[in-house]
Every structure is written in structure tokens, then in C-alpha cells.
C-alpha positions in Angstrom: 54.3 62.0 -8.3 51.6 59.7 -6.9 50.3 59.4 -10.5 53.6 58.2 -11.7 53.8 55.6 -8.9 50.3 54.4 -9.6 51.1 54.0 -13.3 54.3 52.1 -12.6 52.5 49.8 -10.1 49.9 49.0 -12.8 52.6 48.2 -15.3 54.4 45.9 -12.9 51.1 44.3 -11.9 50.6 43.4 -15.5 54.1 41.9 -15.6 53.3 39.8 -12.5 50.0 38.6 -14.1 51.7 37.7 -17.3 54.4 35.7 -15.5 51.8 33.9 -13.5 50.0 33.1 -16.8 53.3 31.7 -18.1 53.5 29.4 -15.1 50.0 28.2 -15.7 50.9 27.4 -19.3 53.9 25.5 -18.2 52.0 23.5 -15.6 49.4 22.6 -18.2 52.0 21.5 -20.7 53.4 19.1 -18.2 50.2 17.7 -16.8 47.1 18.1 -19.1 48.1 19.2 -22.5 47.8 16.8 -25.4 51.2 15.9 -26.8 50.4 17.4 -30.2 49.7 20.8 -28.7 53.4 21.6 -28.1 53.7 24.0 -31.1 50.7 26.1 -29.9 52.0 26.2 -26.4 55.4 27.3 -27.6 53.8 30.2 -29.4 51.7 31.1 -26.4 54.7 31.1 -24.1 56.8 33.2 -26.4 54.0 35.8 -26.7 53.5 36.0 -22.9 57.2 36.4 -22.3 57.5 39.1 -24.9 54.6 41.0 -23.5 56.0 40.9 -19.9 59.5 41.8 -21.1 58.2 44.8 -23.1 56.6 46.2 -19.9 59.5 45.7 -17.5 62.2 46.7 -20.0 60.3 49.4 -21.9 61.1 53.1 -22.2 58.0 54.1 -20.3 59.2 52.1 -17.2 62.6 53.8 -17.4 60.9 57.3 -17.6 58.7 56.5 -14.6 61.7 55.3 -12.6 63.6 58.5 -13.3 60.5 60.6 -12.4 60.2 58.7 -9.1 63.8 58.9 -8.1 63.3 61.9 -5.7 60.4 60.0 -4.0 62.5 56.9 -3.7 65.3 58.8 -2.1 62.9 60.3 0.5 61.2 57.0 1.5 62.0 54.8 4.5 64.2 52.2 2.9 62.2 49.4 4.4 58.8 50.7 3.3 56.8 48.8 0.7 57.1 51.5 -1.9 60.8 51.9 -1.4 61.3 48.1 -1.8 59.0 48.1 -4.8 61.0 50.9 -6.5 64.4 49.3 -5.7 63.3 45.9 -7.2 61.7 47.4 -10.3 64.8 49.6 -10.9 67.2 46.6 -10.5 65.1 44.4 -12.8 64.5 47.1 -15.4 68.2 47.9 -15.7 69.0 44.2 -16.4 66.1 43.5 -18.7 66.5 46.7 -20.7 69.7 45.2 -22.2 67.8 42.2 -23.5 65.9 42.3 -26.8 62.3 41.2 -26.5 62.9 38.9 -29.4 65.5 37.0 -27.5 63.2 36.6 -24.5 60.5 35.3 -26.7 62.8 32.9 -28.5 64.1 31.5 -25.2 60.5 30.8 -24.1 59.5 29.2 -27.4 62.6 26.9 -27.6 62.1 25.9 -24.0 58.5 24.9 -24.6 59.4 23.0 -27.8 62.4 21.2 -26.1 60.5 19.8 -23.1 58.6 17.0 -24.9 61.8 16.2 -26.9 63.6 15.7 -23.6 60.8 13.6 -22.1 61.0 11.2 -25.1 64.8 11.2 -25.1 64.8 10.3 -21.4 62.2 7.5 -21.9 64.4 6.1 -24.7 67.8 7.0 -23.1 68.7 8.8 -26.3 70.9 11.8 -25.6 71.6 12.3 -29.3 68.0 13.1 -30.1 68.0 15.8 -27.4 71.4 17.3 -28.2 70.2 19.7 -31.0 67.7 21.2 -28.6 70.3 21.5 -25.8 72.6 23.2 -28.3 69.8 25.7 -29.1 69.2 26.5 -25.5 72.8 27.0 -24.7 73.4 29.2 -27.8 70.5 31.4 -26.6 71.9 31.6 -23.1 75.4 32.5 -24.5 73.8 35.3 -26.5 72.1 36.5 -23.3 75.4 36.4 -21.3 77.2 38.5 -24.0 74.9 41.4 -23.2 76.7 41.8 -19.8 80.4 42.0 -20.7 81.3 43.6 -17.4 80.6 40.6 -15.1 83.5 38.8 -13.4 82.3 35.4 -14.6 79.8 34.7 -17.4 77.9 32.3 -15.1 77.1 35.2 -12.8 74.6 36.5 -15.3 72.6 33.3 -15.3 72.9 32.7 -11.5 71.5 36.1 -10.8 68.3 35.2 -12.6 67.6 32.6 -9.9 69.6 33.8 -6.9 69.8 37.6 -7.2 72.9 39.4 -5.9 74.7 36.1 -5.5 78.0 35.5 -7.4 79.5 32.3 -8.7 82.4 32.9 -6.4 80.0 33.1 -3.4 78.4 29.7 -4.3 81.8 28.2 -5.0 83.1 29.2 -1.6 80.1 27.6 0.2 80.5 24.4 -1.9 84.2 24.2 -1.3 83.5 24.1 2.4 80.8 21.5 2.0 82.5 19.2 -0.5 85.3 17.5 1.6 83.1 17.0 4.6 80.2 15.5 2.5 82.6 13.2 0.7 84.1 12.1 4.0 80.6 11.5 5.4 79.6 9.5 2.3 82.7 7.3 2.7 81.8 6.6 6.3 78.2 5.8 5.7 78.0 4.2 2.3 78.7 0.7 3.6 76.4 0.7 6.6 73.9 -2.1 6.2 70.3 -1.0 6.5 67.5 -3.3 5.4 65.3 -1.1 3.3 64.1 -4.0 1.1 60.5 -3.4 2.2 60.5 0.0 0.5 60.8 -1.7 -2.9 57.8 -3.7 -4.0 54.2 -3.3 -4.8 52.8 0.1 -3.7 49.6 0.8 -5.8 49.6 4.4 -7.0 45.9 4.9 -6.2 46.8 4.5 -2.5 49.9 6.8 -3.0 47.6 9.5 -4.3 45.3 9.2 -1.3 48.3 9.4 1.1 49.8 12.4 -0.8 46.5 14.3 -0.4 46.3 13.4 3.2 49.8 14.7 3.9 49.1 18.0 2.2 45.9 18.4 4.2 47.7 17.5 7.4 50.5 20.0 6.9 47.8 22.6 6.2 46.4 25.0 3.7 43.3 27.1 3.1 40.3 25.1 1.7 39.8 24.7 -2.1 43.2 26.3 -3.0 45.5 23.3 -3.8 45.6 20.5 -6.3 48.0 17.6 -6.9 48.7 16.1 -10.3 51.0 13.4 -11.6 53.9 14.4 -13.9 57.2 13.1 -15.2 59.4 15.4 -13.1 57.8 16.8 -9.9 57.4 20.6 -9.6 55.2 23.2 -7.9 53.5 26.0 -9.8 50.3 28.0 -9.9 49.1 31.5 -10.6 48.7 32.8 -7.0 48.1 32.4 -3.3 44.8 30.5 -3.6 45.6 28.5 -6.7 48.6 26.3 -5.8 49.4 23.4 -8.0 51.9 20.8 -7.0 52.9 17.6 -8.9 54.5 14.4 -8.0 55.5 11.1 -9.7 53.9 7.9 -8.6 56.0 4.8 -9.1 54.2 1.5 -8.5 57.2 -0.1 -6.8 58.3 2.7 -4.4 57.1 5.3 -1.9 59.3 8.1 -3.3 56.2 10.1 -4.2 55.5 10.7 -0.5 58.7 12.6 -0.1 58.5 14.5 -3.4 55.0 15.5 -2.3 56.3 16.9 1.0 59.1 18.7 -1.0 56.6 20.3 -3.4 54.3 21.2 -0.4 57.1 23.4 0.9 57.2 25.2 -2.4 53.5 25.5 -2.5 53.2 26.8 1.1 55.7 29.6 0.2 53.4 30.8 -2.6 50.3 30.2 -0.4 51.6 32.5 2.3 53.1 35.4 0.2 51.9 38.8 1.3 48.4 39.3 0.1 48.4 43.1 0.0 51.2 43.2 -2.6 50.4 40.0 -4.4 50.3 41.6 -7.9 53.6 43.4 -7.5 57.2 42.1 -8.0 58.1 42.6 -4.3 55.2 40.4 -3.3 56.6 37.4 -5.1 59.1 34.7 -3.9 62.5 35.9 -3.1 64.8 33.5 -4.9 65.0 29.8 -5.8 67.5 29.2 -3.0 65.0 30.6 -0.5 62.3 28.6 -2.2 64.4 25.4 -1.9 65.0 26.1 1.8 61.2 25.7 2.3 60.8 22.5 0.3 63.9 20.9 1.8 62.7 21.9 5.3 59.4 20.1 4.8 60.8 17.1 3.0 63.8 16.4 5.3 63.6 18.2 8.7 59.9 17.4 9.0 59.3 14.6 6.6 62.2 12.4 7.6 62.1 13.1 11.3 61.3 10.8 14.1 58.5 12.9 15.6 56.6 13.0 12.3 56.8 9.3 11.7 55.9 8.3 15.2 52.7 10.2 14.5 52.0 9.3 10.9 53.5 5.8 10.4 50.4 4.0 11.7 48.4 5.7 9.0 50.9 4.6 6.3 50.7 1.1 7.7 46.9 1.2 7.3 47.4 2.1 3.7 49.8 -0.7 3.0 49.2 -3.3 5.7 50.5 -6.2 3.6 54.0 -4.5 3.3 54.4 -2.3 6.3 52.4 -3.9 9.2 55.4 -6.2 10.1 57.9 -3.3 9.9 58.5 -1.4 13.1 58.7 2.4 13.0 62.4 2.4 14.0 63.2 0.2 11.0 61.2 2.4 8.7 63.0 5.5 10.0 66.4 3.9 9.4 65.4 2.9 5.9 64.1 6.4 4.8 67.2 8.0 6.2 69.8 5.5 4.9 72.8 6.9 2.9 73.3 5.1 -0.3 74.9 6.7 -3.4 72.5 6.4 -6.3 72.0 7.7 -9.9 68.9 10.0 -9.4 69.1 13.4 -7.7 65.4 13.6 -6.7 65.6 10.2 -5.0 68.9 10.9 -3.3 69.4 10.9 0.5 70.3 14.0 2.4 74.0 13.4 2.4 74.6 12.3 -1.2 72.2 14.9 -2.5 74.7 17.7 -2.3 77.2 16.0 -4.6 74.5 15.6 -7.2 74.0 19.4 -7.1 77.7 20.2 -7.2 78.2 18.0 -10.2 75.7 20.0 -12.2 76.9 23.3 -10.9 80.4 22.5 -12.1 79.2 21.1 -15.5 77.1 24.2 -16.1 80.2 26.5 -15.6 82.1 24.2 -18.0 79.3 24.6 -20.6 79.1 28.4 -20.3 82.9 28.8 -20.4 83.3 26.4 -23.3 85.3 23.9 -21.3 83.2 20.9 -22.4 81.6 20.1 -25.7 77.9 19.5 -25.4 78.1 16.2 -27.2 80.6 15.0 -24.5 78.3 15.8 -21.6 77.3 12.2 -21.0 80.9 11.2 -20.5 81.7 14.2 -18.4 78.6 13.5 -16.2 79.4 9.9 -15.8 83.0 10.6 -14.8 81.9 13.0 -12.0 79.3 10.5 -10.8 82.1 8.0 -10.3 84.5 10.5 -8.7 81.9 11.9 -6.3 79.6 9.0 -5.6 81.4 5.9 -6.8 78.5 4.8 -9.0 78.6 3.7 -12.6 75.8 5.3 -14.6 74.1 2.6 -16.7 72.6 4.8 -19.3 71.8 8.5 -20.1 68.2 8.2 -18.7 69.8 7.6 -15.3 72.5 10.2 -16.0 72.6 13.4 -18.0 69.0 13.2 -19.1 67.4 12.7 -15.7 66.5 16.3 -15.0 64.1 18.5 -17.0 65.9 21.8 -16.4 68.2 22.0 -19.3 65.4 21.4 -21.7 63.7 24.5 -20.4 66.9 26.6 -20.7 67.3 26.7 -16.9 71.1 27.0 -16.8 72.3 28.7 -13.6 69.6 27.0 -11.5 71.1 23.9 -10.0 73.2 25.4 -7.2 70.0 26.7 -5.5 69.0 23.2 -4.6 72.0 22.8 -2.3 72.0 26.5 -1.2 68.4 25.9 -0.1 69.3 22.7 1.8 72.0 24.6 3.7 69.7 27.5 4.5 66.8 25.2 5.6 68.9 24.1 8.6 69.6 27.7 9.6 65.9 28.5 9.3 64.9 25.3 11.3 67.2 26.3 14.1 65.7 29.8 14.2 62.2 28.2 14.4 63.3 26.0 17.3 64.6 29.0 19.2 61.2 30.7 19.0 59.1 27.5 19.2 61.1 25.2 21.5 58.4 22.6 21.7 58.1 22.3 17.9 59.1 18.7 17.7 56.6 17.7 20.3 53.9 19.5 18.3 54.9 17.7 15.1 54.7 14.4 17.1 51.1 15.3 17.8 50.4 16.1 14.1 50.3 19.9 14.8 51.9 22.0 12.1 50.3 25.4 12.6 53.1 26.9 14.6 55.7 26.0 11.9 53.5 27.3 9.1 52.9 30.5 11.1 56.6 31.1 11.9 57.6 30.6 8.2 54.8 32.8 7.1 55.8 35.7 9.4 59.6 35.5 9.1 60.2 34.2 5.6 57.1 34.3 3.4 55.8 37.7 4.4 59.1 39.3 3.2 58.3 38.3 -0.3 60.9 39.6 -2.6 61.5 42.9 -0.8 65.2 42.0 -0.1 67.9 40.0 -1.7 68.0 36.4 -0.6 70.9 36.7 1.9 69.2 39.7 3.5 66.0 37.8 3.7 67.8 34.9 5.4 69.5 37.3 7.8 66.2 38.9 8.8 64.7 35.4 9.4 67.6 33.8 11.2 70.1 36.4 12.3 72.8 35.4 9.9 73.6 35.0 6.2 74.4 31.6 4.7 76.7 29.3 6.6 77.7 25.7 5.8 78.5 24.9 9.4 75.0 24.4 10.8 74.1 22.1 7.9 77.2 20.0 8.3 76.7 19.8 12.1 73.1 18.7 11.5 74.2 15.9 9.1 76.9 14.8 11.5 74.6 14.7 14.4 71.8 12.9 12.5 74.0 10.2 11.0 76.6 9.8 13.7 
């Protein structure tokens, strides 16, 4: 029996390593790779995905799981080995239905589509991207057809990013959020806040220095992080001590500062995953919703807070004296927290952000259920932007082409952004219960207590439990929209 467990662990360690190599290939493609290398990278990505899939879905994994069933039944359900076997069994049963060729094709098309999307966005040319979107959707529909028993086709895709969560679960949370968010947007959208000083000349070289300073201030182990520019910010990296975050430096704005904080939250999660099981599936991140709870916590609950800026604002003024020296911290705080409906999700304020996510969640269901033709997506997108945010989208670069995810076949993903925002407030409240002087510490530039709490109560759990059980263990409850809405009401009252 121990021999079977050791063999299964070695197989799954290889799967983990291969998936981390895949992340590294993707990071390189979006930061360093010469443009002409896309065909090579697509072939590499397809191979790595196929090799990982063959191990997790293969007959030998199934045989080992059956041999280990008596051991699994005898273990403490919360032990590392029990959680390992539970997760491998769940993943194997899903992946065993999927042909390796389909996994490889998904990876290859995603790699080939990304540079097409980037060019289409730069030129605001949806038509040039449409054939690649059609290929990605066709592959996803083939994947969904392998699971005919599900209540909703979208459940299959959502489960890849937020395991054990149904479309109906997400819809119920969003239906509670939507009317209150729309009401709050209506109340706040016409408030006059002078944020003109945030638009102007902000040299990117100084932005890069500030981004590095913020990451160092928030904290990490030495020689383990890097920050690179990219078109669409993301965090990646092959392990705890090789964390790679990216941001986009715009010469006329400070948005990179907040995207850096956001990606720091993602990076810290990877940085603090449990070391002892780092090569096994249960030692990885729990879900993208839990991941987003970490990034939104650092971006908004820390990065847009009064304690943080009373500490850090003088440093920002030193970096941009010609623009910010005349601006008092209260005015700066009001400007970075203003509510203004806009085109771009990653630049959206906390209140309007949720409607950007709901828009995509609804459109993705329409795509999967055949309720919208892909060629009509720009019009459908623009109509929802008007209905939810009251803005007229000027072109597809500011609309349907703004996000990278559909080029990578990441359909089923978008709801996790808002789920994470909601959960971030529940987690923040739990931290405050245990560290009541947290805000005073942040006001002194001390972030160790926050990092340590997240490490102990969220990150250390890895992927041992489904996301809602992870949240319950960290905070005492599963997801609830009410704390998030109360937080927004209190902040923007």
C-alpha cells in the first residue's frame, strides 16, 4: 500500500511540475518571447498539456486510486494524505473523460490566439480575432459535451476555475448584488471629485521604481520575485520562490500602482503555499475565486485605504513632486476612490467593477448556450455596458476586445473576479477580529501581521478543500454578499 501511494504521489508531482512549466511558457510568451516565436510556443504548450493530462487521466492513475481506496477510507479525513487522495480522485474522474488530443489542441489554439488578440485589440479589429474566438468556443463546446449529466453546460467550465461551485450558486450571489450595486452607482456617479491630477505625465521609469518599492514594502523573501511589463497584467511563476508578476505602465496615469498591488496579492498566495506539499495537487492554490480574494484585498482594502496612503503618500509625492506636491492626501484618497462608470474593467473603481464582471458572466452563458452569435458579441457587449453602466463604448478595443481571457480559451473564468471581491471583505473582517490594530499597523507601514494571518488561515490550506470550505475555515462562513455590500455602503456613504 505505501508503495502505491508513493507511486501516485510521484505521478502527481510530475503533473504539478508540468503545469508549472506551462505557466512559465505562458509568462514568457507575454513578456519576453519574440513575436515570431508563437508557433514554437504553441507546440511546446500543447506538448506539456498533453503530458500532464496523460498522467492525471491515465489508466495507471485509476488503478492506483482503486488500490488505495481502503487506505483512503481509513485515514483522518483532514490528513494530508486523505486530502491528496480526495483531490486526485476528483480530478482523475473528470479528466479521464477528456481525450488528451483535445487538451493539447486547446493549449495550442490558446497560444496561437493570444498574439492575434493583442494585434486585434491594438487595431480595434474584432473581425480579425473572430475566427480564433470561434475555434476556442468550438473546443470548449466539445469539452462540455463530454459531461451530459450536468444541470447547466456552463457548470463544466466554471468547475475548472471554481471547483464544486455551480452556475446557479454564482447567479444567486450576483442576483443579490446587482440591484444594490446599480442603486449605489446611480447615487454616486454624479458626485464631483477632482481627479484631474491623476491624468498627465507620469514617466514609466518612476512607476517601475514605485512598483518595486510597494512590493518590497508589502513583503516577500529575498531574490524570489520579479516584475515585468505586459499588455494585460497577470501573476504567474513556477513556484513559491519564483514569483513573477506583471503590470502595464501607462505614461499618463498611475493605474500601474494598483495593478501591481493586485498582482502582489496573487503572488503572495503562491509565495506562501505550504512548502511540504509544494509538488502535489493539494499544495496548490484553491481556486481562482480564492485567488482573487487575495488580489482584491491587497489592491482595495489595503491599497485604497486611508491608513496606507497616510503612510505612503509622501513617498509618491517625492517620486512625482511636480504633479503631486500641491495635492493633499485627502484629495488624493478621494480621487483614487471615486466612482465613475468607465469602459475598462481593470481600471474600474470598486463599485462599478462588479457590473463589468456580471456582464461577462452573462455573455459567457449566452455563448455556451447558443443564445448569441459570436459575430454579434460587440453589439451585445455594448448594449449591456449601456444598460449597466450608462456608457457608450467607442470601439471594440475599449469593449469586447479589452480582456485577454477569451483568446486563451478561458471561458468560465470571469465570475471569479467578483466572487473574489466579495470574499475579500469576509476575509478582511476575519483578520480584523484577530488583529484588531491591523489598520494602525498598516498606517506605520507594517504588513507582517497581515501576511502571516493570510499565510496561516488561507494560503496554508492550499487546495486541500473546495473553495467554500476553505473560506469557511478561514472566516467562519461561506460566501455572503451582505458584508461586501455593507462595506461599500459604509465606505461611499
